[in-house]
Structures are given as structure tokens and as C-alpha cells.
N, CA, C and O atoms as a GROMACS GRO file, in nm:
protein
  260
    1MET      N    1   2.445  -2.704   1.619
    1MET     CA    2   2.333  -2.674   1.532
    1MET      C    3   2.243  -2.796   1.523
    1MET      O    4   2.292  -2.908   1.506
    2PRO      N    5   2.113  -2.777   1.535
    2PRO     CA    6   2.024  -2.893   1.524
    2PRO      C    7   2.032  -2.952   1.384
    2PRO      O    8   2.068  -2.884   1.288
    3SER      N    9   1.998  -3.081   1.374
    3SER     CA   10   2.005  -3.145   1.244
    3SER      C   11   1.903  -3.085   1.147
    3SER      O   12   1.930  -3.076   1.028
    4GLU      N   13   1.790  -3.046   1.197
    4GLU     CA   14   1.686  -2.981   1.116
    4GLU      C   15   1.611  -2.884   1.206
    4GLU      O   16   1.607  -2.901   1.328
    5ILE      N   17   1.552  -2.781   1.145
    5ILE     CA   18   1.467  -2.692   1.225
    5ILE      C   19   1.331  -2.680   1.158
    5ILE      O   20   1.314  -2.713   1.041
    6ARG      N   21   1.235  -2.632   1.233
    6ARG     CA   22   1.098  -2.620   1.183
    6ARG      C   23   1.088  -2.513   1.075
    6ARG      O   24   1.152  -2.408   1.082
    7PHE      N   25   1.007  -2.543   0.975
    7PHE     CA   26   0.985  -2.449   0.865
    7PHE      C   27   0.924  -2.319   0.915
    7PHE      O   28   0.956  -2.212   0.862
    8THR      N   29   0.838  -2.325   1.015
    8THR     CA   30   0.773  -2.203   1.064
    8THR      C   31   0.876  -2.100   1.112
    8THR      O   32   0.854  -1.980   1.099
    9ILE      N   33   0.988  -2.147   1.167
    9ILE     CA   34   1.094  -2.056   1.212
    9ILE      C   35   1.160  -1.989   1.092
    9ILE      O   36   1.183  -1.868   1.092
   10ILE      N   37   1.190  -2.068   0.989
   10ILE     CA   38   1.252  -2.014   0.868
   10ILE      C   39   1.158  -1.915   0.800
   10ILE      O   40   1.198  -1.807   0.758
   11ARG      N   41   1.032  -1.954   0.789
   11ARG     CA   42   0.934  -1.866   0.723
   11ARG      C   43   0.923  -1.733   0.796
   11ARG      O   44   0.927  -1.627   0.733
   12LYS      N   45   0.911  -1.736   0.927
   12LYS     CA   46   0.899  -1.613   1.005
   12LYS      C   47   1.025  -1.527   0.989
   12LYS      O   48   1.016  -1.405   0.975
   13THR      N   49   1.140  -1.591   0.992
   13THR     CA   50   1.266  -1.517   0.977
   13THR      C   51   1.271  -1.447   0.842
   13THR      O   52   1.304  -1.328   0.835
   14LEU      N   53   1.238  -1.519   0.735
   14LEU     CA   54   1.239  -1.458   0.602
   14LEU      C   55   1.137  -1.344   0.594
   14LEU      O   56   1.168  -1.236   0.543
   15GLU      N   57   1.017  -1.367   0.643
   15GLU     CA   58   0.913  -1.264   0.638
   15GLU      C   59   0.951  -1.142   0.721
   15GLU      O   60   0.921  -1.029   0.682
   16ASP      N   61   1.017  -1.163   0.834
   16ASP     CA   62   1.061  -1.052   0.918
   16ASP      C   63   1.166  -0.966   0.847
   16ASP      O   64   1.186  -0.849   0.882
   17HIS      N   65   1.235  -1.025   0.747
   17HIS     CA   66   1.338  -0.953   0.673
   17HIS      C   67   1.294  -0.914   0.532
   17HIS      O   68   1.376  -0.882   0.447
   18GLY      N   69   1.163  -0.917   0.508
   18GLY     CA   70   1.109  -0.862   0.384
   18GLY      C   71   1.077  -0.959   0.273
   18GLY      O   72   1.019  -0.919   0.172
   19TRP      N   73   1.112  -1.086   0.287
   19TRP     CA   74   1.075  -1.183   0.184
   19TRP      C   75   0.929  -1.221   0.205
   19TRP      O   76   0.876  -1.211   0.316
   20ARG      N   77   0.865  -1.264   0.096
   20ARG     CA   78   0.728  -1.314   0.109
   20ARG      C   79   0.718  -1.447   0.035
   20ARG      O   80   0.788  -1.471  -0.063
   21LEU      N   81   0.631  -1.532   0.085
   21LEU     CA   82   0.609  -1.661   0.020
   21LEU      C   83   0.536  -1.634  -0.110
   21LEU      O   84   0.423  -1.587  -0.111
   22ASP      N   85   0.602  -1.664  -0.220
   22ASP     CA   86   0.548  -1.635  -0.353
   22ASP      C   87   0.468  -1.752  -0.408
   22ASP      O   88   0.361  -1.734  -0.465
   23ARG      N   89   0.522  -1.874  -0.389
   23ARG     CA   90   0.453  -1.992  -0.441
   23ARG      C   91   0.509  -2.117  -0.375
   23ARG      O   92   0.617  -2.117  -0.317
   24VAL      N   93   0.430  -2.224  -0.386
   24VAL     CA   94   0.472  -2.355  -0.337
   24VAL      C   95   0.451  -2.452  -0.452
   24VAL      O   96   0.343  -2.460  -0.509
   25LYS      N   97   0.556  -2.526  -0.484
   25LYS     CA   98   0.546  -2.628  -0.588
   25LYS      C   99   0.605  -2.756  -0.530
   25LYS      O  100   0.726  -2.767  -0.512
   26GLY      N  101   0.519  -2.850  -0.503
   26GLY     CA  102   0.564  -2.973  -0.437
   26GLY      C  103   0.610  -2.938  -0.296
   26GLY      O  104   0.536  -2.877  -0.219
   27SER      N  105   0.732  -2.978  -0.264
   27SER     CA  106   0.786  -2.950  -0.131
   27SER      C  107   0.862  -2.818  -0.126
   27SER      O  108   0.906  -2.778  -0.018
   28HIS      N  109   0.878  -2.750  -0.239
   28HIS     CA  110   0.958  -2.629  -0.244
   28HIS      C  111   0.873  -2.504  -0.222
   28HIS      O  112   0.777  -2.478  -0.294
   29HIS      N  113   0.911  -2.429  -0.120
   29HIS     CA  114   0.847  -2.302  -0.087
   29HIS      C  115   0.939  -2.193  -0.140
   29HIS      O  116   1.055  -2.185  -0.100
   30VAL      N  117   0.887  -2.109  -0.228
   30VAL     CA  118   0.969  -2.009  -0.295
   30VAL      C  119   0.935  -1.870  -0.239
   30VAL      O  120   0.821  -1.826  -0.242
   31PHE      N  121   1.040  -1.804  -0.188
   31PHE     CA  122   1.026  -1.671  -0.130
   31PHE      C  123   1.092  -1.569  -0.221
   31PHE      O  124   1.197  -1.594  -0.278
   32THR      N  125   1.028  -1.452  -0.233
   32THR     CA  126   1.082  -1.344  -0.314
   32THR      C  127   1.088  -1.216  -0.233
   32THR      O  128   1.015  -1.196  -0.136
   33LYS      N  129   1.178  -1.128  -0.278
   33LYS     CA  130   1.192  -0.996  -0.218
   33LYS      C  131   1.246  -0.904  -0.326
   33LYS      O  132   1.345  -0.939  -0.391
   34PRO      N  133   1.184  -0.789  -0.348
   34PRO     CA  134   1.236  -0.698  -0.450
   34PRO      C  135   1.383  -0.663  -0.425
   34PRO      O  136   1.420  -0.627  -0.313
   35GLY      N  137   1.464  -0.674  -0.528
   35GLY     CA  138   1.606  -0.641  -0.517
   35GLY      C  139   1.692  -0.748  -0.455
   35GLY      O  140   1.811  -0.725  -0.432
   36ALA      N  141   1.635  -0.864  -0.428
   36ALA     CA  142   1.711  -0.973  -0.364
   36ALA      C  143   1.693  -1.102  -0.444
   36ALA      O  144   1.600  -1.115  -0.524
   37ASP      N  145   1.782  -1.195  -0.420
   37ASP     CA  146   1.770  -1.326  -0.484
   37ASP      C  147   1.645  -1.397  -0.435
   37ASP      O  148   1.603  -1.382  -0.320
   38THR      N  149   1.586  -1.474  -0.525
   38THR     CA  150   1.475  -1.562  -0.487
   38THR      C  151   1.534  -1.681  -0.413
   38THR      O  152   1.642  -1.729  -0.447
   39VAL      N  153   1.464  -1.727  -0.312
   39VAL     CA  154   1.514  -1.842  -0.235
   39VAL      C  155   1.407  -1.951  -0.233
   39VAL      O  156   1.290  -1.926  -0.204
   40SER      N  157   1.451  -2.072  -0.264
   40SER     CA  158   1.362  -2.189  -0.263
   40SER      C  159   1.403  -2.279  -0.148
   40SER      O  160   1.518  -2.322  -0.139
   41ILE      N  161   1.308  -2.309  -0.061
   41ILE     CA  162   1.335  -2.390   0.057
   41ILE      C  163   1.253  -2.518   0.050
   41ILE      O  164   1.130  -2.513   0.056
   42PRO      N  165   1.320  -2.634   0.036
   42PRO     CA  166   1.246  -2.760   0.039
   42PRO      C  167   1.207  -2.794   0.182
   42PRO      O  168   1.287  -2.782   0.275
   43VAL      N  169   1.082  -2.836   0.199
   43VAL     CA  170   1.030  -2.867   0.332
   43VAL      C  171   0.974  -3.009   0.330
   43VAL      O  172   0.892  -3.044   0.245
   44HIS      N  173   1.019  -3.089   0.426
   44HIS     CA  174   0.969  -3.225   0.441
   44HIS      C  175   0.933  -3.247   0.587
   44HIS      O  176   1.016  -3.228   0.675
   45ASN      N  177   0.809  -3.286   0.613
   45ASN     CA  178   0.760  -3.307   0.749
   45ASN      C  179   0.779  -3.183   0.836
   45ASN      O  180   0.813  -3.192   0.954
   46ASN      N  181   0.756  -3.066   0.775
   46ASN     CA  182   0.769  -2.936   0.843
   46ASN      C  183   0.911  -2.910   0.893
   46ASN      O  184   0.928  -2.833   0.988
   47LYS      N  185   1.011  -2.972   0.832
   47LYS     CA  186   1.151  -2.954   0.872
   47LYS      C  187   1.234  -2.900   0.756
   47LYS      O  188   1.205  -2.929   0.640
   48VAL      N  189   1.337  -2.822   0.789
   48VAL     CA  190   1.429  -2.766   0.691
   48VAL      C  191   1.570  -2.811   0.728
   48VAL      O  192   1.610  -2.801   0.844
   49LYS      N  193   1.644  -2.859   0.630
   49LYS     CA  194   1.780  -2.908   0.653
   49LYS      C  195   1.876  -2.792   0.680
   49LYS      O  196   1.854  -2.680   0.633
   50PRO      N  197   1.982  -2.819   0.756
   50PRO     CA  198   2.077  -2.714   0.795
   50PRO      C  199   2.137  -2.636   0.678
   50PRO      O  200   2.161  -2.516   0.691
   51ARG      N  201   2.160  -2.700   0.564
   51ARG     CA  202   2.221  -2.627   0.451
   51ARG      C  203   2.131  -2.512   0.406
   51ARG      O  204   2.181  -2.408   0.362
   52TYR      N  205   1.999  -2.529   0.418
   52TYR     CA  206   1.906  -2.423   0.378
   52TYR      C  207   1.895  -2.316   0.485
   52TYR      O  208   1.869  -2.199   0.455
   53VAL      N  209   1.915  -2.354   0.609
   53VAL     CA  210   1.922  -2.256   0.718
   53VAL      C  211   2.041  -2.164   0.693
   53VAL      O  212   2.030  -2.042   0.705
   54ARG      N  213   2.156  -2.222   0.659
   54ARG     CA  214   2.275  -2.143   0.630
   54ARG      C  215   2.252  -2.054   0.507
   54ARG      O  216   2.299  -1.940   0.504
   55LYS      N  217   2.181  -2.105   0.408
   55LYS     CA  218   2.149  -2.026   0.289
   55LYS      C  219   2.068  -1.902   0.326
   55LYS      O  220   2.094  -1.793   0.276
   56VAL      N  221   1.969  -1.920   0.412
   56VAL     CA  222   1.886  -1.808   0.458
   56VAL      C  223   1.971  -1.709   0.536
   56VAL      O  224   1.959  -1.588   0.516
   57GLN      N  225   2.057  -1.758   0.625
   57GLN     CA  226   2.144  -1.669   0.702
   57GLN      C  227   2.231  -1.585   0.609
   57GLN      O  228   2.247  -1.465   0.630
   58LYS      N  229   2.286  -1.648   0.507
   58LYS     CA  230   2.373  -1.578   0.413
   58LYS      C  231   2.296  -1.471   0.336
   58LYS      O  232   2.345  -1.359   0.320
   59LEU      N  233   2.175  -1.504   0.290
   59LEU     CA  234   2.094  -1.405   0.219
   59LEU      C  235   2.063  -1.284   0.306
   59LEU      O  236   2.071  -1.170   0.260
   60ILE      N  237   2.029  -1.308   0.431
   60ILE     CA  238   1.997  -1.199   0.522
   60ILE      C  239   2.121  -1.112   0.547
   60ILE      O  240   2.111  -0.989   0.549
   61GLU      N  241   2.236  -1.176   0.565
   61GLU     CA  242   2.360  -1.101   0.586
   61GLU      C  243   2.394  -1.016   0.463
   61GLU      O  244   2.437  -0.902   0.477
   62GLU      N  245   2.375  -1.073   0.344
   62GLU     CA  246   2.405  -1.000   0.221
   62GLU      C  247   2.315  -0.878   0.204
   62GLU      O  248   2.357  -0.777   0.148
   63GLN      N  249   2.192  -0.888   0.252
   63GLN     CA  250   2.097  -0.777   0.241
   63GLN      C  251   2.121  -0.670   0.348
   63GLN      O  252   2.069  -0.560   0.338
   64GLY      N  253   2.200  -0.703   0.448
   64GLY     CA  254   2.229  -0.608   0.554
   64GLY      C  255   2.114  -0.585   0.649
   64GLY      O  256   2.108  -0.482   0.717
   65ASP      N  257   2.022  -0.681   0.655
   65ASP     CA  258   1.906  -0.669   0.745
   65ASP      C  259   1.941  -0.713   0.885
   65ASP      O  260   1.856  -0.709   0.974
   0.00000   0.00000   0.00000
């Protein structure tokens, strides 16, 4: 697994599974989806740390998408 991946990949993945970017506060990009947990992804230099990639994977698996 790469040490970090680009935010654009995470954003597209979330949007492809029904989440939408709700707001940005500082470095935190907050995605929402009706009936699902809200997810906050911190982004630094357009990179996302692996723990948040795993968080996104888990949310998608839980939703059955």
C-alpha cells in the first residue's frame, strides 16, 4: 500500500458510491450520504494518509456498494 494517495482518488471513490462533499473546514473535507456515517478526511498537500483510505474502504463495504 502506498504511504499516501491523492485526495482526488478518494473524492472520486466516495462520490461514485453516493457520498458528496458537504463542507471543508481547514484541511478537513467532510462527506455526507443519506443513511450513512459522515466521513471527515484530512488532506495535506493533496494527499490522504493510509488510515483514512482504510476508513473509506470500510464505509463502502458497510454500505454494500
